[in-house]
Residue, then its C-alpha position, 0 to 999 in steps of 0.5 A: x819445683x823451681x830453679x832461679x839460677x838460670x834467671x839470675x845468670x841471664x839478667x846479671x848485667x842488668x841487676x848488677x848495674x841497678x845495684x851499683x846505681x843504688x849504692x852510688x846514690x846511697x838512698x835505700x828507701x823510695x829512691x830512684x830505683x822504685x820510681x823507675x820501677x813504677x814507671x816501667x811496670x805501668x808502661x809494660x802492663x798498660x796502666x797509667x800508674x804503678x805504686x810499689x809496695x812491700x808485698x802482694x798481701x800489702x797490695x791487696x790491703x792497700x787497694x781496699x784501703x784506697x777504696x775507702x773500706x779501711x777498718x769498716x768491718x765490711x764484707x769482701x767476697x773472696x774465692x774459697x780456693x786461693x792463697x790464704x794471704x788473699x784473705x789475710x789482706x782483707x782482715x788486715x784492711x779491717x774488713x771481713x772475708x766472705x767466701x764464694x765457690x769457684x767454677x769446676x773447669x778453671x777453678x776461678x771465682x764463680x761470678x754466680x756464687x759470688x753474687x749469691x753470697x752478697x749481703x747488705x754488708x758486702x762492699x767489695x769483691x776480690x777476683x783472683x787470677x789464680x795460676x796465671x789465668x784471668x777471671x771472667x772479669x766482664x761477669x765479675x764487673x757486672x756483679x759488682x755494678x749490680x751490687x755496688x761493690x768495689x773491685x780489687x783484683x788479685x793478680x799476684x800470680x798473673x804478671x802480664x796477663x790480660x783479659x779480653x785483650x785489655x789490661x787488667x786495670x781496664x776492669x777496676x781501680x786497683x790491681x794487686x801484684x806480688x814479686x815473691x821469688x816464685x812469681x813470673x816476675x819476681x824479686x829476691x825477697x818480698x815485694x809488690x805493686x798496685x797498678x791503676x789508671x786513676x791519678x787519685x787512687x795512685x796518690x792515695x796509695x802512695x800516701x797509704x803505703x808510707x804512714x799516711x804522710x806526703x814525704x814529710x813527718x805529718x800523718x794525714x790519714x790512718x795508714x801503714x808502712x808497706x814500701x817497696x824496697x829499693x834493692x828489690x826494685x833493682x831486681x824487678x827492673x832487671x827481670x821486667x824486660x824478659x817477662x814477655x819471653x819468659x811467659x811465652x816459654x811457660x805457655x809452651x811448656x804447659x802445652x807440652x805437658x798437655x800433650x805428654x799427659x793426654x790420656x793419662x789415667x793418673x791425672x787430669x790437667x786443669x783447663x786454662x783460659x787462652x790468656x793464661x800466663x801459666x804461673x803454675x801447671x796444675x792437674x787433678x789426681x784422685x790419688x794425689x798423695x800416692x802420686x806425689x809420693x811416687x814422684x818424690x821418690x824419683x826426685x821430682x818435687x810437686x806442690x799443692x796450691x792449695x790444700x784447704x779451702x779458706x772457709x774451713x781455715x780457723x782464721x777466716x771463719x765467716x759462718x760457712x761450713x764443710x759442704x757449702x762450697x763443694x767445687x773448691x772443697x773437691x779441688x783442694x783434695x785433688x789438685x797438684x802443681x807440677x814443676x814449671x818455670x821459664x828456664x826449665x828444659x823441655x826434657x824435664x816435662x817429658x820426664x815428669x810426664x813419663x813418671x806419671x804414666x808409670x803410676 
């Protein structure tokens, strides 16, 4: 599914230099690497501020806390098809996930379903830019306006993506990112960031990630420990200048997949929006397990993102039942992620497509 070695080789001079500076300074928590990483992230993503945090999960949680929802028990709308960590972040913030269906074409949060699921206890919505493609944020923002909801965007799979030509921070006060090793912009462990255009929100996030203190030993608010590690910031900084070129490469490989799989009976590629940064290449297969077994025998690894909708997972029971979100449920039975990473050779796309056509 993924090989990080070419990425590390391409950027080795940069990350080695960053590590040398870190060891020279002998500061390993909230030092110059994190501070520089935050400035560079904000500049490249078109935001005023970035706050480095421990993971993408922590980024979503802190976004909800900064919105004033910590330990409120408020309902937060989450798409039924996404990573389980999106809903875990809602629980960690002391809120309750409430699920909505996705649209059948792109498998992104359906704004109409989200509004239908709102109750008087609903206080926020978490649109997920799944597989690297942005949600319909104008429609989501309109739902949030009518219902009086805060928006915390989950952009953990959408590094560098925009919506309608605008940075994602144009649509909400908090946008959460993950730097997990498989992401378009990774580190070599766990890491994340929250981007915002609000000085007030940025100040609140910096305090909330660091035990509620302000560079001292006094806790001013209830908070958590979720700081971005200096060492991981060294790698993010080294990879960031390459992100645009890597995303362009991903888009090209995805288009090659589209061409190579056109008319194939075994799979149907999931539609992508024009501004997708192609974190994953996802197709649908009615006989998915047979397809995956066939490819696995040939040494071709695949994934499923994700095999079970969140409303059917025991940890997140919100009263929903099987059949309540049919689009997400059907998608979870059919979706399969094919190999895709920025340094993957074009011949690999041709090979995977040929093996799928064999089936």
